[in-house]
C-alpha positions in Angstrom: 11.6 -7.3 3.2 12.8 -5.0 0.3 11.6 -1.0 0.1 11.8 0.6 -3.0 13.5 4.4 -1.4 14.5 7.3 -3.2 15.5 10.5 -1.7 15.0 8.8 1.7 11.5 8.2 1.6 9.3 5.2 1.3 7.8 3.9 -1.4 3.9 3.3 0.1 0.9 1.5 -1.6 -2.5 2.3 -0.3 -5.8 2.1 -2.5 -7.4 5.6 -1.8 -10.6 5.5 -3.7 -14.1 3.7 -1.9 -14.8 -0.1 -3.1 -11.8 -2.3 -1.6 -8.6 -1.2 0.3 -5.1 -2.7 -1.2 -3.1 -3.9 2.4 -6.3 -3.2 4.6 -8.8 -6.0 3.0 -6.2 -8.9 2.1 -5.1 -11.1 4.2 -1.0 -12.4 4.8 1.2 -10.3 5.7 0.2 -6.4 5.2 4.2 -4.8 4.8 4.2 -6.9 1.7 1.7 -5.1 0.0 2.4 -2.4 1.3 5.8 -1.6 0.4 6.3 -3.6 -2.8 9.1 -2.6 -3.8 8.4 -4.3 -7.9 5.2 -3.1 -7.8 5.6 0.3 -6.8 7.8 1.4 -10.1 4.8 -0.5 -12.3 2.9 2.3 -10.8 5.2 4.3 -11.0 5.9 3.5 -14.3 2.0 3.8 -15.4 2.0 -0.3 -16.3 -1.1 -1.4 -17.6 -3.6 -2.8 -14.8 -3.8 -6.8 -16.5 0.1 -6.4 -16.8 0.1 -5.4 -12.7 -2.4 -7.5 -11.8 -0.4 -10.9 -13.2 2.2 -9.6 -11.4 1.1 -9.2 -8.2 -0.4 -12.9 -8.4 2.9 -14.6 -9.0 5.1 -12.1 -6.4 1.7 -13.0 -3.4 0.2 -16.9 -4.4 0.5 -17.3 -1.0 -1.7 -14.5 -0.2 -4.9 -13.3 -0.9 -5.3 -9.7 -2.4 -8.1 -8.0 -2.7 -8.0 -6.8 -6.2 -10.9 -5.0 -5.7 -8.7 -1.9 -4.9 -5.7 -2.3 -7.3 -7.3 0.0 -10.1 -6.8 2.8 -7.6 -3.9 2.2 -6.1 -1.2 4.2 -5.9 1.9 5.0 -3.9 3.3 7.3 -1.3 6.6 8.5 0.0 6.7 8.7 3.5 9.7 9.4 4.6 12.2 6.5 5.9 11.8 5.5 9.5 8.7 7.8 9.9 5.8 5.2 12.1 2.4 5.6 10.5 -0.9 3.3 9.7 -3.2 2.9 7.5 -6.2 3.4 7.6 -9.2 2.3 5.7 -12.8 3.2 5.6 -14.8 1.6 3.0 -12.0 0.7 1.6 -10.6 3.9 1.0 -7.4 4.0 2.7 -5.1 6.8 4.1 -1.9 6.6 5.6 -1.8 8.1 9.1 1.4 9.6 11.0 1.8 8.2 14.6 2.9 12.2 15.5 -0.9 13.0 14.3 -2.5 10.8 16.4 -3.5 13.3 19.0 -4.2 10.9 22.9 -7.1 11.7 25.2 -5.6 11.5 28.8 -8.4 9.9 32.3 
């Protein structure tokens, strides 16, 4: 899987706005949506939303992508090799790092 990597950090696509999650509300492989290097670069280049939507449909035709999160889509940079999950509440996505979880012990 190709990823956009700069200075040891990986571009991760999330939709922090309420309404519809980008990878959490879509069907198919969530990593394909999280790490899509073409879409990430378009977001960084501030491409037109209609152009991004067209590219999403061309790159992910076999998947059902939640376009509700597209308008709020942004790139967050994560250290290469760092483990994380994308959490979602009412469509608002955020990154949670594995080492940031405090486990309870019985």
